[in-house]
Structures are given as structure tokens and as C-alpha cells.
N, C-alpha and C positions, 0 to 999 in steps of 0.2 A: 532676514532684514536686519541688519545691524547698524550701529552708530547712532549719534545723537538725532540725525534727521529721521531714521527709522523709528526711534523711540518716541519722537514727537508726533509723527503720523499715527502711530499705534495709539497713543494717548488721545489724539484728536478722534480717531475712529471710535474708540470706546466712549468718549463724551458724546459724540453724535448718536452712538447706538443707544445710549441711555435716553436722550431726547426723543429718538424715534419710536422706541418702546413705549414711552410714556403716552403716545398717542393710541388709543384703543381703536385703531382703523380697520374695524370688522368688515368684511365683504358685504356689500349691498347697502352699507350705510354711507351718509355724506362723509367726504374725506377732505374737506376744505382745510381744516387746521394743519394737517400733516403736509398738504401741498403748500400752504402758505409758508410753513417753516422752511421747506427745501427751496422754494423760490427766493425767500429772504436771504438764505444762505449763499445761494448762487450769484444774486444780485450784489451781495456784499463783496463778492470777488470779481464784480464786473462782468458776469456771465449773463447775457440776455435769456429770457426764458419765454417760452410759448405755452399757453394754456390750452387744453383740448377738452371742452366740456362734454359730458354726456347729455342727452335729450333731457334728463330731469334736472339739469342745472345744479346738481348737488354733488355730483362725482366728476373728478377731474383726472386727466393724464397731464403729465408735465414733460416737456421736451426743451433740451438745451444743447448748444454746440460750442466747441472750443477750436479755434485754429482756422486754417484757410477755407474759404467758401468754394470748395471744389467738390466734384462728385467723388465718390469712394469714401474711404475711411472706416472707421470702427465705430459700432454703436453698442454701448453697455446698457442693458435693459433689466430692470427689476420691478417687481410689483409692491404696491404700497399696503395691500390689504393683508389681514391675518384671519386665520380661522378663530372661532370663539374659544374662550378659556374659562371653563367652569371652575370658580375658586375652590369648590369641594375637591377637585383633584389635584390642586396645587399645594405645595408646602409653603408658598411664599406668594406675594403679590405678583400677578402675572404682567402687570403693567408698570412695574419698577425693576429696573435692571440691577441684578445683585450679582456681585463677583464672589466666587468661592471655589478654591482649589483650581485656579486657572481657567474655571468656566464662568461664562457670562449668562446668567438666567434671565428670561422674560419672554412673553409671547412675542413671536416673530423675530427673536434674536437670530435664528438660523434660517428661518423661511420667511422673508428673506431680507430683513432689515440689516443683518450683518453685511451683506453685499452692498446695500444701499450706503451703509456708513462708510465702507472702505472707498467707494467711489466718490463720495463727497469729501472724504479725507485727502483724496489726491487731487481734488480740484485745485488748490492753490498752486501745485507743482505743475499741473497742466496749463494753467493760466500763465505762470511764469515762463513757460517754454512755448507759448502760443506762436510766436513769431518763427520758432524754429521747427514747428511741426510741418512735416511734408505732406500729411494727410489729416483731415479733421477728425476729432473725437466728438461723438454724439452720446447723449444720455437721454434715455427713455424711462419715465417712471409712470407705470400703469396702474389702473384701478381693477379691482374685482377679477383678478386672476383666479382665485381659489373657487369661484362659483361659475366660471365659464369663460375666462380670458375676455371679458367684455370690453376692457380698456385697449387691449392689444388689437382687437378685431378693428378698432376705429383708427389705431396709429398709422397704418399705411396711407390712409386718406390724408391725414395731417402732413405726412411727409411728402405726399404729391402736391398739396397746397403750398408747401415751404419750398418745393423744388429740391429736396434733399434726397440723396440717393446713396445710402451707405452701402459698402461693399461686403461688409461682415458684421453680424450680429452676435454678441456674446450674452447669453441668458444666464444670469448669475445665481441659478438655483444651487442649493447645496449639494454638490456632487462629490465632496471630499477632494476637490481639485483634479478630478479625473475627467476627461472629456467625454460627452455623450453627444452623438450626432444624430439621434432619430428617436421617436416615439410614436405610438399609436395616437389617432384622434379620439375625440369624444363628442358624440351627438347625444345631448341630455333631452328627454322627452317626458311630457306629461299627458296621460290619456284618461279621459273622463267619459263614463258611460251613464246615460240617463234612461231610465224605464219608467214605470209607473208603480205607485205603492198600492197595497191592499192588505187585507187580512189574510195570514198565512193559511187560513183554513180553506181558502178558495182562491187558487191562483189562475183560474180561468180569466182570460182577456187581460192578464197582467204580464209586463216585461220585467223580469227579475234581473236588475243590472248586475247583480253579482254572478249570475251564471254566465252571462255573456262576457263580462270581464274575465272570468275564469277560462272560458274557451278561447278568448283572444290571447291570454297569457300562455295557454297551452300551445297555441300556434306560434307564438314568439319562441317558446322553448323549443319547438320542432325546428324552426329556423336557425336557431343557435346551434343545434346539433348538426343540422345540414352543414352549416359553415365548419364546424369542428371536423367533419368528415372530408373536407377538401383542404388540408393544410398546405402552405406554400413551402416547398422543399428548401429553397435557397434563402429564406428571410432570416434575418438576425433576431426577429421577435419571437418571444416565448410567452404564451402559446402562439404558434406559427399560423394563426388564423384570426380573423375578425370575430369579436366576442358579442353577446347580447346578454344583458342582465336586467332582471326586475327587482328593484330594491325596496320599494314601499307600497303597501296596499291598504286602502281604507274604503269603507262603505257601509250602507245600511244603517238602520235605526235600532232595531232589536229583533230578537229571535222570531217573534210572532207577527212580524211586519215584512211583507214582501219588499225587497230593497229597490228603491227607485233610483239609487245613485251608487256609483263606485268610482274610485280614482286610483291610479297607480302611477308610480315614477319608475322611469327604466331609462336604459342607455345602450347605445351601440358604440363599441370601441373598435373602429375599423383600422386594419393595416393601412398605412399612407397610401398604398396604391389602390385600395377598395374605395368604392363610392358609398358611404352610408345612407345617402338618400335613395339609392337604387335598392339597398337592403329594405329601407323603410317602405319603399313603394310596393315590394312584394308583400309586406305585412298588411299595407293599407288596401291592397287588392282583395286579400281575404276578408277584410271588413266590408268592402263594397259589394264583394260578389256572394258572400255567404251570410255574414251576421246581420247586417242592416236590413236586407230583404226579410229575413225571418222576424226580426224585432218590429219592422214597420208594417208587416202584415198583421201584427196584433195591435200596435199602436203606432200610428203614423208620425207621432211626436217624438219617438224614441231616437236616440242619437248616440253615435260614438265619435268623439273628437280628439284628435291627437295634436298637440303643439309642441314645436321645438323650443325648448327652454334655453338652449345655448349650443353653440357649435365651437369646438376647439379643433382645428385641423391638425392632422398628424404632421411630423417631421420625417421626410424621407431620409433614410440612413445614407450618408455620403462621407464614408470614411477618408476619401481622397480630396475633400473639398479644401478651399483656401482657408476656411475657418478652422478645420482640424489641423491643418498645416502650421497655421499661426500658433496654436497651443503647443504643437510638437516642437516648434522652433524656440518658444520662449519658456516652456515650463516641463513638459514630459513627453516621453516617446511612447508611453503606455497606449497601446491600440485603442481607438475610440470605440465605445460601446453604444448600446441603446438603452434608454431609461423606461422604467415601467409606468411612470405617471405622466401626465399631460402638462405641458408648459406653454408660454406665450410664443415659444419658438416657431410653431407652424405658421403663425401669422406673418412673422418676418420672413421666413423662408419662402412663403407663397408671395411675398412683396419683392422678391428677387435677390434677397441677401443670403449669402452662404452663412449658415447658422450653426452655432455650437451651444449646448448647455454645459456651463462650467462655472463653478464657484466654490467659495469656502464653507466648511462645516459638513456634517454627516447627515445623510438621508434619514437615518434611524432616529434622529432627534426631532424630524418634522412632526407637527400636528399631535404632540405629546404634552401631557402635563409636565411642568418644570422643564419646558423647552430650554435649550442652551446652545451656545456656540463656544467652542474652546478659543481662548485668547490667542493661542498658537496659530488657529485657523485664520483668524484676522490677519495676523502677521503674514501668514503665507499669501493671503490675497492681496495684501499690500505690496508685497515683494513681486507678485505677478504683475500688478499694475505699474509698479516702477519699471519692470522690464518692458512692459508695453509702451510706457512713454519713451524710453530709449529708442525702441523700434520705430515708433512714429516720427521721430526726428530724422531718421536714416533708414528708412525700410529696406533699402537694397544693400545695406552694409552690416546690419546687425546679425 
């Protein structure tokens, strides 16, 4: 990106990024301030906005379009939330953007407020060219991607209400400007086991919740091992099978008290073609057929309850899709890959859009103390968006 126009856009992007980083928009927290800021910026450039509230009325998606009111077009999507930033691990204030040696430091700088900043910095150019756009540009800003893609999960319903049908979605996660066209899904689960307490010296007539939780975790481990024994030969994913992991376990009161409660957090990360609910059903059958009858024979009030905390669908790998072809046409011929982490992309792909994960900044800087994005990465992102603007004015000629 060269010339006065490119320099001005980069300066605007950096200024916008500083403002965005200053909002500590942690996942699960009200996000009205950052949404108000983006909405005001868009309205200042005569871009109408649509608010999409979560049921709690405290978290919001934001959606906007520029150009003709026709089907098709390109959707640029980024999430507004960031992971926590423990000040003890940072050498600087995580919510004040600081520049040093070509790097811009701040929580969310790379994941993924850098992408949001370059999209907003290009808004004046897209607005100026609105009458010349052959296809529309759409922008989707989502909440709570980091904890389960909750905002993206409700975005398709908003698009349906608005009658908007984008053809391609670009999810601007920090991929180093390399295209990724697939990822596994993520079914996040919470299991609670309830037994009954008593003195450890006499366990008769008692249901030790820790024992039954441990047996259930053992069955989950066996299920995970069974999945690993059936790898999919032609999948691009590594490992080449759906995985299960138990990540946190709590329960009980003291060594000499029979535990009346246990709780553990776990997840299923399925290949896009696998059904995680079918995997879950097999585990639930073990609970219903074996564990609960034993527990309730001792105490009819004993229970095991599993709830779905969140579901992030996988993205089927489609290296020959229109989304992948667009990136190849405008930026790089590097073969598309699959990514190891989940994104909002599965929701947009399931809604009928060809989807690619593609954006500025490195994955190695995500979720780290002293998170940063290179100023050169912002410049690359702006250069791509400028090429996208040219393409959208004459998609058959570029």
C-alpha cells in the first residue's frame, strides 16, 4: 500500500485501533460502549446500521451494508470480544494501544480488532464508490466469539429478517493473510453429578458423586480412544478424527466427607462431517443405562445432568469454493489450509455462504500477554481491502 491515500488509511486504521482497544470488551460482558462507537462511526459516513440484541439486552451484534440492495456480495465479519488480560503478565497497560518498533500492542490488537479497524478505515472509500459497486459489501460485528460464537449463532436469523443473502463471507481472524477454508467444530459441555453426603467412616446408603463422575469421565476417555481408532484417511484435519477432552473437575467438601456433588467441564471437537450430538448421545446412554440406575437404587434423588454451554459448528474444507477463489484472485495463490481453532465461520457457511478465514496478523500473537499486531500487517490488510473494492466495482473484469 503506497501513496498519500494509503498512508492516510493506515493512519486512520491505527487511530481506530487505538479507540477499539480502549474498550475492554471482554467476552460475556455488556458490549454496548464499543457497539455505540462503531455505530456512530458508520452513521457519520451515512451507513445505516442494524442492531441485533442478545436475549439479555446487554450484548449486541451490529450489521451494516454499503452498495446495491441485491442478493450476493461480500460479507466481512469480525468479533468484538477479547479474552481477559491479566495485568500481571503484561509489561504495559493492555487497554492502551502502544506503538514500538513497528508493533502495535494491546489486548485484541490482533484478535481481532486489527481487522475491525481496517474494515472501518475502508468505509469512506466504499461509501464514495457505493454507486459503482456491482455487488454489495456487508459488515457483521459479532459478540462473544471467544466463549462460543454466541453472536454469530444468531446472525443468520438477522440476515433472514433483513432479506440479505451474501454469497461470500470473509472471517478476518489473524491468519497471516493466508486463506483457511475449514476447521473443526466445538461442543462445550458442563456435567453436574449429585449424590448425598455423609461421614466418610460409613459410606453405606450414600452416593459418592466423585466416584460416579470419575466413572463417567473414564467412559468419556474410552469414547475418545474409540474415535481415535477410526481416523478419516482423506481428511485435511490433524488429528484426523473427532476429539473429546475433559478440562476442569471440581467437587466434594473435605477428605472425611462423602462427596455429594461433582462438576466437570468438557468438550467434543468434531470433524465437520461428524455429528457431535450423536457422540454425546452415546455417552448419555451410558449414564442412563448404567450409572443412574446404580445411583438411584441407593438414593432416588441422585442425578447426573449434562448441559450444552455452547456450540460452534465446524467449517467444511472447500478449497475450490468461490471464497477461496476470491482470495487467490486478489491476494495469494497459496493453497488454502485448515485452521486448528474454531471461528464464527461455521455459522456463516451453514447459512449458505462460501466462507474463508483470512485476515492480518499472526496466530502466534493471539491470547498472549503483550499481544500485538505489526503495523505492516495492517497495511497488508488495507491493501487487500482496496483490491476487494476494485473487484466489487467490476467483478467480471478484475
